[in-house]
N, C-alpha and C positions, 0 to 999 in steps of 0.2 A: 571532705570525708563525711559519709552519711551517719545517721543515727545508728548506734549499736543495735543489733538484733535483740529482741526481748524473748527470753526463754523462761517458760514456767517449768520448774523442777518439782516433780511430785514424788516424794520419797518419805517413807515413814520412819526410817532409822536416822536418828539425829546426826550421828557421826558421818554416815554416808552423805547425807544431805549437805552438811557443812563442808565436807571435802569437795564435793562436786560443785557446790556454789562458789567456793573459793577458786577452783580450777577454771570454771566458766567465766568468772569475773576477770581473772588474769588473762583469759583468751579474748577478752574484749566484748563479751556479752553482757547485757543487762539481765539480771537474774531475779526472778520472784520465786518463792518457794511455797509449797503446801505439804502438810504432813500426812494427808490422806486424800482419797478421791472426792470426798464431800467438800473439803476446803478448796480443792482445785476446781470443782464444779461451780462453787460460789464465785471464785475469782474469774472463771471463764465467762460468766454471765454478765460481766461488766467490762467496759472498754478500758484501755485498749486491748485488742486481741493480741496474744503473743505470736511471735513469728514461728515458734515451734514449742512442743511440749516434750519433756523427757519424763517418762512415766514408768514407775515401778508397778508391777501387776498385783503383788501380794501385799495388801495393806488392810488395816482395820478400818472400820466405819463404812467406807465404800472402796471396793477393790478397783484396780485398773480396768478390769473387764467391764464393771458396771459404769465407770466413768466414760469409757469409750462408747458404750451403748448410748449414753446421754448425748455425747458429742456428735455422734453420727446421726442422731435423730433431730439435731438442731441445724436448721438450714444455714445459719450464720457461721457455724463452727465445722460443718461437715468436711470441708477441705483442709482443716487445720493439720499441719504436718506433725505427726506423733512418732517419736522414737521410744521404743520400749527398752528400759534398762532393768533387767530382771535376772534373778537367780532361778526362775522357774525353768524346769528342764525343757529341752527341745521337743519332748513328746506333747507338751501343752500347745494347743492351737493358739495362734495369736488373734487378738480381737480384730475385727474388720476395720480396715483403714489405717493400720499401722504401716508406716513406710520403711522402717528399719528396726533392727534390734542390736543391742550391745549387751553381751552377757556379763553377769557379775562373777567374779570380781572384775571391775571395770578396767579395761586397758585405756588409759587416758588418750593415747595417740589415736586409737580406733574411735573413741568417742568424739574427739576433735574432728577427724575426717568425716565421720558419719553426720555429725551436726552441720558442718560446713556444707556438705552436699545437700542435705535436706533443706536448709535455709536458702541456699542458692536456687534450688528447684522451686521453692515456694514463692 
């Protein structure tokens, strides 16, 4: 059996972050977390690169939109699979390069299926 996929979970709400981290860990993923886009950007700039990012869009310090702009401008990270997990309405355009979305409140079955598909494709 191979090494578990590494997921970077970027979520500013502590309760949501802890719940999703526990769920993903039970699903067999290795999980690292960041409480805002700035912390996530600092983590993404050092190896190893995660296999996928679960990204909230509405965060303090640096939003998900700002983080995605940095990611897409970095040649090493440009193809990084990103799944947006957000309560932002569907009227909001998604950042360039987002592969999938899972609305809040999160349906854990949908999250499991979406993440499995994104990691397998990457």
